[in-house]
C-alpha positions, 0 to 999 in steps of 0.5 A: 500500500502506498504511504499516505500523503498529507494534506493541509487546507486553510479556509477563509470566509463563509460557511460555504468555504468550510463545506467546500474544504470538507468536500475537498478533503473527502475527494482527496481521501480517495487519492490517499491524502490524509488531513494534517493541521500542520502546513509544514508537514503537508505534501499538498497545501490548499488555500481555500480563499474568499473574495468578499472582504477588503484586501482578501487577495493581498492576504492570499499573496502574503500567505503564498510568500510564506509557503514559498519558503516552506516549499523550498525547505521541503525540496531540500529535504527531497519532498515535492510539495504542491500548492493549490489556490482554490475558491473565490480569489482563484475564480476572480484572478485566475492566471494572475495568481500564477504570474504573481506567485509562481510557487502555485501549482494549481488554481481552481475556482469553487465550481471545479474543486471536484476536479482536483485529482485530475488537476493535480495530475495535470500539474504533475504532467504540465507543470501547472493547471488552472481551471476557473471557467464556469463549467458548462455542466451543473457541478451538482448533477455532473459530480458522481454520487459519492460512496458512503465513505465520502460523506464523513461526520466531523462531530454532531453538527454538520453543513450540507450544501443545497444551493450555490450561486446568486442571481440577485446582483447586489451592487456591492457583491462579487458572489454572482461573478465568482460563484455564478448563477443560482443552481440547486442540488437534486433533493435525492442527493441532499437526502442521501447525504443527510441520511449518511451523516445521521447514520454516523452520529450527526444530530444537527444539519445546517443547509447552506448556500449563497442564497439558500432560500432560493433553493429550487431543487428537483424533487423525486416527484419531478417537480421543483421543491422550495426550501420549506418542502425540503425541510419538511422532508429532512425533518423525517429522517431518523436521528436528525434532531435539529435543522438550520439554514443559512444564508437567506435573502428577504425576497426569497422568503415564501409561505412554505418556509414560514409554514416550516417554522410553524410546523417543524419542532426540529427547525430551530427558531433562529434565522440569519436574515441579512438586511444590510441597511435601514435606509430605503434609499441605500437599499435601492442603491444596493439593488436589494429589491426590498424595502424596510417595510418589506423586511418588517413584514417578513420578520412579523410573519416569522414571529406569528408562525413561531413566537420564540423566533430570534434573528441575526443580520448583516449590515454595511456602513459607509455605502457610497452616498450614505448620509447621517440620516441613512445611517440613523435609519439603520440604527433605528432598524436595529432597535426595532427588530431587537436582534439576538446578534448581528454582523457589521462591516465597513463598505469596501469596493470590490473590483468589477461590482457596480458600487465600486464605480459609484460617486459619494465614497465615504471617508475612512474616519466617518466609516470607522465612527459609524461602524463603532456606533452600530457595533455598540448598539448591536452588542447592547441588543445581544447582551439584552437578549442573552440576559433575558435567557438567564433563568430560562430552561433551553434545550441544548445539543451537547457537542463536545467535552469542555475545557474543564474536567467533567465539563461538556459544551453544547449550543442552544437553539439560538447558537449560544454556547452552553457549558454544563458539568456532566458526563461525556455520554450526553454528547450527541443528545439534546437535553434541557439546561437551566441557564444560571449565568453568562461569562462574555458570550458563553452560558453556564447551566445546570446539567439535565438528569440522565433520564430527562435527556433524549434524542429528540426533535424537541421545541424549546422548553421555554422561550426568551420572549424575544 
């Protein structure tokens, strides 16, 4: 048997990149690669890149400079180390990466990671391989159905991709240019993946996509299924106690998704629903296709269907031409919705996007001031939400041992870390925990009695009143 080769992957950015990294590991396992956390020990290093944030490309080139030295050192030891740049920076820059960093052997976009074994063979033969064109075929349907060993559990919670790409063309976003048009996986393949993960101990599934609630996968009945119908189907799979999905667009919330939150105890009452701004004028400039009033109505539909729903969101401050009045509208929206958490970012121009060419760029000092003010407000809302949870009893999925002896850690329905003193035998189970206190963002609580804990698709034992 050939000696296994070592693989190291460093991922940047979104949940989709985390998922893609796992699939690359699974794909390359069939080529006799085993994963290592130490880049210096690896025979193959993959940088799985993200192009959303400012200076993303420069971070990649800085990392490649360090890898060039490591590759040279390995060559002195007689080891041939291959370096791959994958993901959205690879898609956006293609051959420019090799020009600036000749140390790179393979450049592969996110549409083609399943071709990695062939690309590595091509690089071995030709000295280099680049594949960044959007494939003619749909990668979700052209990719061979994996064998059971190819879908591996990495704990009690796992991501499963259901959709990729985006057709919204928000003016600030590069995703349509790096991930392509919206495409959805067939329902049968999703179900097969989830069943395999459940058979291997996974209890929580998060369905992911760049615009996940635009899912329109082909169902076994020959019809296109919306996300709500898919969630109803997955909730019936034995062993799956919890379902989540991310990230959603407000315009793609339909009645079937609202009904799923009303009817499925396994579907967690916590939703990341990015709004980006509280100003209708800025939303129009962003091409978000919804108004603030539309967003409020959508939130209200969820809360009527599931009174214990809580929300998180994304906000961009300093979008071109944003006035103090526009920014004040964003602060007002945060107060009105009462988010359990949220992410905020300064606007950064992405090459090739319409917003990068807009007039009225906001100066750095103003953006810094607005970001700090918004983040203070978000932190305050999150602290209030968490404080309201103290004394409540919430169901917790126990995931792993804690840092202290005799401690285990899990997450509530609202993704809050919860620490209890209890046996590791509870890992993989859901049980009620009474939250006693909080330190920073982590809760501590009283462990459930063993008889009270079960593998169950249970709703929260109590709500926060959010």
